[in-house]
C-alpha positions as CSV (number, residue, x, y, z in Angstrom):
1,M,-23.6,63.7,-66.6
2,E,-24.3,60.4,-64.9
3,F,-25.8,60.7,-61.4
4,T,-24.1,57.9,-59.4
5,K,-25.0,56.6,-56.0
6,E,-22.0,58.6,-54.5
7,N,-23.2,61.8,-56.2
8,M,-26.7,61.3,-54.9
9,R,-25.3,60.7,-51.4
10,F,-23.1,63.7,-51.6
11,Y,-26.1,65.8,-52.6
12,I,-28.1,64.4,-49.7
13,F,-25.2,65.0,-47.3
14,M,-24.8,68.7,-48.4
15,R,-28.5,69.4,-48.2
16,C,-28.7,67.6,-44.8
17,K,-25.9,69.7,-43.4
18,L,-27.8,72.8,-44.6
19,G,-30.6,71.7,-42.4
20,E,-33.1,70.6,-45.0
21,S,-35.6,67.8,-44.3
22,A,-35.6,64.4,-46.0
23,K,-38.9,65.3,-47.6
24,L,-37.6,68.5,-49.2
25,I,-34.4,66.7,-50.4
26,H,-36.4,64.0,-52.0
27,E,-38.8,66.4,-53.7
28,T,-35.8,68.3,-55.1
29,L,-34.2,65.1,-56.4
30,Q,-37.5,64.2,-58.1
31,T,-37.9,67.7,-59.6
32,V,-34.3,67.8,-61.0
33,F,-33.9,64.2,-62.1
34,G,-37.5,63.1,-62.6
35,D,-38.1,59.5,-61.8
36,C,-34.8,58.9,-60.2
37,D,-33.9,55.6,-58.5
38,C,-33.7,57.2,-55.1
39,S,-36.8,56.4,-53.0
40,Y,-38.0,58.6,-50.1
41,Q,-37.0,55.8,-47.6
42,T,-33.5,55.8,-49.0
43,V,-33.2,59.6,-48.5
44,C,-34.6,59.3,-45.0
45,R,-32.0,56.5,-44.2
46,W,-29.1,58.6,-45.4
47,V,-30.3,61.8,-43.7
48,K,-30.6,59.8,-40.4
49,E,-27.0,58.5,-40.9
50,F,-25.6,61.9,-41.8
51,N,-27.3,63.4,-38.8
52,A,-25.6,60.7,-36.6
53,D,-22.2,62.1,-37.9
54,I,-21.6,59.2,-40.3
55,E,-20.0,60.9,-43.2
56,S,-19.0,58.0,-45.4
57,L,-20.6,58.2,-48.9
58,S,-19.8,54.6,-49.8
59,D,-21.7,51.4,-49.0
60,C,-20.6,49.2,-46.1
61,P,-19.1,45.8,-47.0
62,R,-21.7,43.1,-47.2
63,P,-21.3,39.4,-46.6
64,G,-21.6,37.0,-49.5
65,R,-19.7,35.8,-52.5
66,P,-17.2,38.4,-53.7
67,K,-17.6,39.4,-57.3
68,S,-13.9,38.7,-57.9
69,C,-14.4,34.9,-57.7
70,V,-16.0,34.8,-61.1
71,N,-13.1,35.5,-63.5
72,E,-11.4,33.9,-66.5
73,Q,-8.9,32.1,-64.3
74,T,-11.6,30.5,-62.1
75,I,-13.7,29.5,-65.0
76,A,-10.7,27.9,-66.8
77,S,-9.8,26.0,-63.6
78,I,-13.4,24.7,-63.2
79,K,-13.5,23.6,-66.9
80,K,-10.1,21.9,-66.5
81,G,-11.4,20.0,-63.4
82,I,-14.5,18.8,-65.2
83,D,-12.5,17.8,-68.3
84,K,-10.1,15.8,-66.1
85,D,-12.9,14.0,-64.2
86,S,-16.4,14.3,-65.6
87,H,-17.8,12.8,-62.4
88,I,-16.3,15.3,-60.0
89,S,-18.7,16.8,-57.5
90,V,-19.5,20.4,-57.1
91,R,-18.1,20.2,-53.5
92,E,-14.7,18.9,-54.8
93,L,-14.6,21.7,-57.5
94,S,-15.3,24.4,-54.9
95,D,-12.8,23.0,-52.5
96,T,-10.0,22.7,-55.1
97,N,-10.7,26.3,-56.3
98,G,-11.2,27.9,-53.0
99,L,-14.9,28.8,-53.6
100,S,-17.8,28.5,-51.3
């Protein structure tokens, strides 16, 4: 079974609601999963959020380029623009394709 971020956060959420400390939760994660990707600081952060009645298990949206802008349609459009005018600037390509 794959242990995803959401699974890890749910485990932390449940143990936090049972009143366990961040240190004990992290030690249990390390015992069960060995060298898991979850650091002690991450467990502390999630315990703090769950104690503040934040019960969302997913990440908050972050600023930056959306992953959806790199797709076959965008790539084909960029190639078409370059084929049409090999001296086109990156700014012109981004403007015509709605990219930053």
